[in-house]
N, C-alpha and C positions, 0 to 999 in steps of 0.2 A: 757440261764439260767433264771429261773423264779424269779420274784421279791421276795425278802425275803428268797430265797432258802438257807438253811444252807450249801449247797455245794459251796456257794459263798466264796470268799477270806476272811478268818478271819482277822480282824484288831486287835482284842484283844479278850479275853474271852467273849463269848456271843454277839459279834458284828461282822457283816458280810457285806461285800461289793460285790455288783453286778453291772455290767456295760454292757450297750448295746449302739448301735449307737444313741438311742433316750433318754437315761437317765443314771444317776448315782444314785444308791440307797444304803443306809446303813440301815440295820435292827438290832435293839438291842433286845435281849431277855427280858431285864428288862427296865422299864420306866426310862428315864433320865430327869433331869432338863435341860432346854434349854433356852438360851436367843439369840435372833437373830433379824435381820432386814428383815427376809424372808417375801415374799408376803403371803404365807399360814402359819397361826399359828405363826406369828411373835410376838416379845415381849418375856415376860417370860411365859413359859408353861412347861408341862411335855409331852414327846413324846417318842415313840419307834422307829420312822423312820425318815430318811432324804431323800428327793428326789430332785435331780437337773435335771430338765426337759428341753430337747432341743426343741425350738420352732422356727418358721420362724423369720427372722430378724425383720420384722414388723408384728404386730398383724393383722390377717385377718379382724378382726372386732374391732372397738373401743368401742363396746357396752358391750362386756363380760368382767366382772371383772377378772383379772388374777388369783385371788384366786379360782374362779369358774373353770377355765381351769385346774388349778393344782389339785383341789379336784377331778375333773372328772378323771384325769389321775391316781390319787391315788386309786380311787374306781375300775377303770379298771384293775389296776395292783395288787390289793389285798394287799395294804399297811396296816399298823396297824391302830388302832382307831384314833391316832393323829400323823400326819406327818408334819414335818417342811419342807415346799416346796419352792423352788426357780425355776426360769426359765432363760434360756439363749439362744442366737443364736450361741454360741460358739460350735465348734466341740467337741464331747466327746473324740476325740483323744487327746485333750489338757489336759485330766485328768492327774494330777500328785499327788502322794501320798508320804508323808514322815512320818515315824514312829520312835519314840524314847522312851526308858525307862528312866525315871528320878526318881532315888531313890525309885525304886520298883513300881512306877506307870507308866501306859502306856499312851502314847499320840500319836495321829495321826492327820495330817493335809492333807486335800484334797482340790484341787483347779482345776477349769476349767477357761480358760481365752479367752476373745474376746476383742479386743481393737478398734473396728470400731467406737465406740462412746467415745473415750478417751477424758477426760476433766480435766482441772485444777480447783480446788476449787476456786470459785469466778468468773468463766467464766459466761458471760451472758447466762441465761437459755432460751431455746426455748419456754417453757410453762410458761405463765404469770399469771395463775390463781391457787389459792391454791388447788383447787379440781382436777386439771389436772392429767391425767394418761398417762405418757410417753409411746409411742409405741416402742421406740428403744429397742433392745434386744442384745446388745453386751455383756458386763458384765464380771467382775471377780467375780466368786462365790467361797466362801471360807467356809469350815467347819472344826472345830476343835472338835475332839472326845477324851475323856479321861475317864478312870475308876476312877480317883481321885475325891474326894469330894471337890468341889470348892465352896467357899462362893459366894453369889450374887454379892457383890462389886468386888470380884476378877474376876468373869466372865466378868464384864464390863471392868475391866482393861485388860483382855485378848483380848477383841474386840479392845480396844484402841491400844494395842501393835501390834496386827496383822495388823491394819490399817496403823500404822506408818511404819511397816516393808514393807507393800505393796508400800507405797509412796517411801520409800528408794530404793527399787529395781527398780521401774519405773524411778526414777531419775538416778540411776546407768546405766540403759539401754537407757537413753535419749529418753524416750517416750514423744512425744510432743502433746499438745492439738491443734487440727485443728482450734479451735475457737480463742484462744488468742495467739498461737504460743509459749506459755510458757510450761515448763515441766509439764506433766500430773501428777495428784495425784490419778487417778483412771479412771473409766468410769462413765457415767451418771446413771448407773443402777446396780452398785455393790451391793452385799449382803454378809453377814457374819453370821455364827451361831457358838455357843459354846455349846457343850453337856457335862454336868458335870456328872461324875459317882457317885458311892455310896460306894467307898472303902477307908479305911484308915482315918486318922485324917483329919479334914478340912484344906484346903489350903486357907489362908485368904488374901494373897497378891500375885499379879502377875505383878507388874510394872517393869520398866526397872532396878531397883536396885535388883531384885530377880532372882534367878536361873531360875524359870519358865519363867519369862519375857524374859530373855536372850535366852533360848533354843527355846521358841515359836517363837520369831522374826527370828531366824536363820532358823527354819523349814519353816516358811512362805516364806522367801526370796528364799530358795532352791526350793520350789514347784512352786512359780510363775516364777522364772528364767527358770526352766525346762519346765513349761507349755507353756511359750511363744515361745519355740522351738519345739512345738508339731509336726512339720513336720518330726522330727526325730522319731525313734522308741520309743514308749511309755516306760517310765522308772519310777524309784522309787528310793528314797534315803533310803528306809527301809532296 
């Protein structure tokens, strides 16, 4: 299945998912506002595409910027003008998808998981310089897509809630940091992205007191729980 092919699995109107052994790709017909910690086009931006690229567990070269590697992959695969890109050593078999309609708006959570570099926040870091570029590529990569119009601060709240949900499920599953022996809060290279749509009245809040915060946390926990069991047949809570 080619990148951006509209024969890909539809996530919602105008949004399509394609997956191979080397990547997970989401293409949107219309530009979306995005906030992310992604290596490529991270921060606040507008984008039509999301790419989660599988790479070797450690970079072959410490000289190439990961963003350069990702952009080269986007160019080769024919992604849109602006792609939010992440990389991981996790198997694409770990992809899990959860979809839910909330009061007429569509939401989807996608995740791939690798726990080889599980860490607890506060563990002693291997890299002791501010400019260091970690070569580890384990990673829990998480993407939230919606057609709802989300305010900037609510998008940040969604990242916060998604991160807390990740921590909750890792604790539930007793995932341990090999550095400290404490319960892990993620890996050393996790990334998260939230794509906001253009439909309906603006959603101004997404914290734990809100319906969106509740449902988002549940979706994230479902996808991560399923993804960590990726040896089983790929599934979905959609």
